[in-house]
C-alpha distance (Angstrom), angle and dihedral (degrees) to the residues before:
residue distance angle dihedral
X1 . . .
X2 3.79 . .
X3 3.78 121.4 .
X4 3.84 117.2 -112.3
X5 3.79 89.2 -100.3
X6 3.82 92.6 50.6
X7 3.79 91.8 44.9
X8 3.79 90.1 51.4
X9 3.81 91.1 56.4
X10 3.81 92.5 42.1
X11 3.78 109.5 161.3
X12 3.81 92.5 24.2
X13 3.80 91.1 62.0
X14 3.78 93.2 51.0
X15 3.81 92.6 44.5
X16 3.80 90.3 51.9
X17 3.80 91.0 46.9
X18 3.81 91.3 49.4
X19 3.81 88.3 49.6
X20 3.80 91.8 54.8
X21 3.81 90.9 45.8
X22 3.81 94.9 50.4
X23 3.78 101.1 33.6
X24 3.79 98.9 45.8
X25 3.79 91.1 41.4
X26 3.80 90.8 51.6
X27 3.81 95.0 50.5
X28 3.81 89.5 79.8
X29 3.81 88.9 61.2
X30 3.81 92.9 46.3
X31 3.80 90.1 48.8
X32 3.81 91.7 50.4
X33 3.81 89.2 53.9
X34 3.82 94.6 44.6
X35 3.81 95.8 53.3
X36 3.80 92.0 52.8
X37 3.81 88.0 80.0
X38 3.82 107.1 7.6
X39 3.81 124.8 67.7
X40 3.81 107.6 -109.3
X41 3.80 101.5 -122.6
X42 3.79 93.1 43.2
X43 3.81 90.5 51.1
X44 3.80 91.7 50.9
X45 3.82 91.0 45.1
X46 3.80 91.1 57.1
X47 3.79 91.9 43.8
X48 3.78 95.2 53.6
X49 3.80 98.8 37.6
X50 3.80 91.6 52.7
X51 3.81 97.3 39.6
X52 3.81 93.4 41.1
X53 3.78 92.5 48.6
X54 3.81 91.8 51.1
X55 3.82 92.9 46.4
X56 3.79 92.8 47.2
X57 3.80 94.6 47.5
X58 3.80 91.8 47.3
X59 3.80 95.0 46.5
X60 3.81 96.1 45.3
X61 3.79 92.6 48.0
X62 3.79 90.5 57.5
X63 3.81 99.0 42.9
X64 3.78 137.7 67.0
X65 3.81 102.1 -105.1
X66 3.78 93.1 -158.9
X67 3.80 89.2 64.1
X68 3.79 94.4 51.1
X69 3.79 108.1 30.9
X70 3.79 123.5 -172.2
X71 3.80 107.3 -141.5
X72 3.77 136.1 152.4
X73 3.85 95.3 -72.1
X74 3.82 90.9 52.2
X75 3.81 92.8 47.8
X76 3.82 93.2 48.1
X77 3.82 90.6 48.6
X78 3.81 90.3 47.2
X79 3.82 91.1 53.6
X80 3.81 90.6 51.6
X81 3.81 93.1 43.9
X82 3.81 93.9 42.5
X83 3.79 91.8 44.7
X84 3.79 93.0 54.6
X85 3.81 95.7 43.6
X86 3.78 103.9 34.2
X87 3.82 105.8 25.3
X88 3.80 104.7 35.2
X89 3.81 89.6 22.6
X90 3.81 110.4 42.3
X91 3.81 96.2 13.8
X92 3.79 93.6 54.0
X93 3.80 90.5 43.3
X94 3.81 91.1 53.1
X95 3.81 90.7 49.4
X96 3.81 91.8 50.3
X97 3.81 93.7 46.7
X98 3.78 88.8 67.3
X99 3.81 86.2 80.3
X100 3.82 105.4 12.0
X101 3.85 118.1 81.2
X102 3.80 114.1 -114.6
X103 3.81 93.6 -117.9
X104 3.79 94.2 54.0
X105 3.81 90.6 44.5
X106 3.80 89.8 54.9
X107 3.80 91.6 51.2
X108 3.80 91.0 50.7
X109 3.81 92.7 47.6
X110 3.80 87.3 49.3
X111 3.81 87.8 73.4
X112 3.83 91.5 76.3
X113 3.86 93.7 102.5
X114 3.82 88.7 52.3
X115 3.80 91.9 55.4
X116 3.79 92.1 43.0
X117 3.80 91.8 55.0
X118 3.81 91.7 46.6
X119 3.81 95.3 45.9
X120 3.80 91.4 44.7
X121 3.80 88.9 56.2
X122 3.81 96.4 45.2
X123 3.81 99.7 38.8
X124 3.79 104.0 31.2
X125 3.79 102.7 22.9
X126 3.78 97.9 -119.6
X127 3.79 104.2 167.1
X128 3.79 113.9 -131.2
X129 3.76 131.3 -147.1
X130 3.79 118.4 -115.9
X131 3.80 89.0 -111.4
X132 3.81 88.5 58.7
X133 3.80 91.0 54.5
X134 3.80 88.4 49.2
X135 3.80 89.0 51.4
X136 3.81 91.9 50.1
X137 3.81 91.0 49.5
X138 3.81 91.3 49.4
X139 3.80 89.6 49.8
X140 3.80 90.7 54.8
X141 3.80 90.0 49.8
X142 3.79 88.9 53.5
X143 3.80 91.4 49.4
X144 3.79 91.8 49.2
X145 3.79 91.3 50.8
X146 3.80 91.2 48.4
X147 3.82 92.1 49.7
X148 3.83 89.8 45.2
X149 3.84 93.0 -163.7
X150 3.81 93.9 -171.3
X151 3.80 97.0 40.6
X152 3.78 134.0 86.5
X153 3.80 95.3 -73.1
X154 3.80 98.5 -112.1
X155 3.83 89.0 160.2
X156 3.80 122.3 61.3
X157 3.80 95.1 -113.3
X158 3.80 96.3 -164.4
X159 3.81 91.9 52.6
X160 3.82 90.2 44.0
X161 3.80 90.0 52.0
X162 3.82 89.6 50.5
X163 3.81 89.7 54.4
X164 3.80 91.0 50.4
X165 3.80 89.1 50.2
X166 3.81 89.4 49.0
X167 3.81 89.3 52.8
X168 3.80 89.1 50.5
X169 3.82 90.7 51.1
X170 3.80 90.8 48.9
X171 3.80 89.6 51.9
X172 3.81 91.9 47.3
X173 3.81 91.1 48.7
X174 3.78 91.8 49.3
X175 3.80 91.2 52.4
X176 3.81 91.2 45.0
X177 3.81 90.6 54.7
X178 3.81 91.6 61.3
X179 3.80 92.6 73.5
X180 3.80 101.3 19.9
X181 3.84 120.3 114.7
X182 3.80 92.3 -113.0
X183 3.83 121.2 148.4
X184 3.80 110.6 -79.1
X185 3.79 97.0 -129.0
X186 3.85 108.8 84.9
X187 3.81 96.0 -139.7
X188 3.80 92.7 47.4
X189 3.80 90.8 48.7
X190 3.81 93.4 46.3
X191 3.81 93.2 45.5
X192 3.80 93.5 48.6
X193 3.81 92.8 46.7
X194 3.80 90.6 48.1
X195 3.81 92.2 51.1
X196 3.81 91.5 47.2
X197 3.80 91.8 47.1
X198 3.80 90.1 46.8
X199 3.81 89.7 51.7
X200 3.81 91.2 54.0
X201 3.80 90.7 46.7
X202 3.81 90.6 50.3
X203 3.78 90.9 51.8
X204 3.79 91.3 52.8
X205 3.83 92.2 45.4
X206 3.82 90.6 53.0
X207 3.81 95.3 46.0
X208 3.82 94.0 45.4
X209 3.81 93.8 48.1
X210 3.80 94.9 -117.7
X211 3.81 92.2 136.5
X212 3.80 91.3 69.0
X213 3.80 92.2 48.0
X214 3.81 97.3 59.1
X215 3.80 118.6 118.3
X216 3.80 108.4 -162.7
X217 3.79 102.1 -149.4
X218 3.79 123.1 165.4
X219 3.80 92.6 -111.5
X220 3.81 92.2 51.1
X221 3.81 92.9 49.4
X222 3.80 92.9 47.3
X223 3.82 91.8 47.2
X224 3.80 91.5 48.9
X225 3.80 90.7 47.6
X226 3.80 89.3 51.5
X227 3.80 91.1 51.8
X228 3.81 90.7 51.4
X229 3.80 99.6 42.9
X230 3.80 103.7 29.9
X231 3.79 102.9 25.1
X232 3.80 102.3 38.2
X233 3.82 103.8 24.5
X234 3.80 109.7 27.4
X235 3.80 97.3 30.4
X236 3.78 96.2 44.6
X237 3.81 93.9 44.3
X238 3.81 90.0 51.8
X239 3.80 89.8 48.3
X240 3.81 94.0 51.0
X241 3.82 90.8 47.8
X242 3.81 90.6 50.1
X243 3.79 92.0 52.3
X244 3.80 87.7 61.6
X245 3.79 98.4 37.4
X246 3.82 107.3 39.2
X247 3.81 138.4 41.1
X248 3.80 113.5 -81.3
X249 3.81 89.3 -127.7
X250 3.81 89.2 60.5
X251 3.80 95.2 44.3
X252 3.82 91.9 48.8
X253 3.81 90.9 63.1
X254 3.82 87.1 84.9
X255 3.82 87.1 78.1
X256 3.80 92.6 71.0
X257 3.80 100.3 25.0
X258 3.83 95.4 56.0
X259 3.84 94.6 62.9
X260 3.81 90.5 50.2
X261 3.80 91.0 50.3
X262 3.81 90.9 47.0
X263 3.81 93.9 50.4
X264 3.81 92.2 48.9
X265 3.81 93.9 45.9
X266 3.81 91.1 47.5
X267 3.81 88.9 52.4
X268 3.82 92.8 49.2
X269 3.82 101.6 37.0
X270 3.81 104.4 27.4
X271 3.81 97.8 29.3
X272 3.80 90.8 -125.2
X273 3.79 114.9 168.6
X274 3.79 120.0 -114.7
X275 3.80 104.3 -143.9
X276 3.79 130.7 -167.2
X277 3.81 87.5 -113.7
X278 3.82 90.2 57.8
X279 3.80 92.6 46.8
X280 3.81 94.6 50.1
X281 3.81 96.5 40.3
X282 3.79 93.5 41.0
X283 3.78 91.6 47.5
X284 3.80 90.5 53.3
X285 3.81 92.0 49.6
X286 3.81 93.5 47.2
X287 3.82 93.5 48.0
X288 3.79 87.5 47.7
X289 3.82 92.0 53.0
X290 3.81 92.4 45.4
X291 3.83 90.2 51.1
X292 3.81 92.5 49.4
X293 3.81 93.8 47.3
X294 3.80 91.5 47.6
X295 3.80 91.9 49.0
X296 3.81 91.7 48.9
X297 3.81 90.8 67.8
X298 3.81 89.4 76.7
X299 3.80 112.1 82.4
X300 3.79 116.9 -137.7
X301 3.79 131.1 174.4
X302 3.81 117.4 -101.5
X303 3.75 121.2 -103.7
X304 3.81 128.7 -161.7
X305 3.81 119.0 -46.5
X306 3.80 138.1 168.2
X307 3.82 90.9 -94.6
X308 3.80 98.6 34.4
X309 3.79 131.6 72.1
X310 3.77 97.4 -168.0
X311 3.81 112.5 121.9
X312 3.76 119.7 -122.6
X313 3.80 109.9 -90.2
X314 3.76 133.6 -163.2
X315 3.80 110.9 -88.3
X316 3.78 130.5 -156.1
X317 3.81 108.8 -147.8
X318 3.74 139.9 148.0
X319 3.81 90.7 -109.4
X320 3.81 134.2 30.7
X321 3.81 114.2 -88.2
X322 3.76 131.5 -151.6
């Protein structure tokens, strides 16, 4: 059931949610098209420098700068945050999508909530329900089936591993942002992190010689433009608005709807095959994510983690915790 605020917006909430579903699901297809002709890190550098610059200029022009200063601590945090999300996250994903089909890439990226739950437990001591551990285990089963380590190697395992590592970095960056000295306003923070991440990506593209390898075809330019406008501007703006206008439980459904959208769009637009292996492995990952997100609605006290000193305390919850 929608909150009073979500109910008041009605159609606007569902339109924004549909936008996030479709746009973020479709970015895997746009990325697959872009890296056919553009080097991956250069493409992501352009995406994030342009989108981040637009977001930052828009947000700062509409906000009192004295109340949300951007100083050295904010810039350092933005480089760390942007590096994890946009260099080792999007950059690595773009590199891997040169050989990994868009649908499979989306399923692998869909494991981000699994890594977030695991890292949150290990690093910050957030105690998890038994159902969450079951969800994590099921997610690993799905990953193992998708990698098929004893099969015929139909998936580029190195590239698939890179995508899993990129999902882990995205999860780590997301958790880091919770306590980082980033600007308080979401659009300012996102714009600054995107610009910083784009700067790091540009540096790598220059050093590695990617700039001279770019082939500026019409399809590549259109795909890159779609990633900037639809993926980074429209999709993110809709997501930020939803966080303030709809229940978090409703907004979080994007985590398991986006991979489904991506697989279907890849089948329709890129003629990618949907195999039984993808269906079984993807189903396991999506059920795992849904279980973890559902379990996260129950609040439990933190235990002991790598970055916390608080002793484990007794917790009252609807399910046993571990």
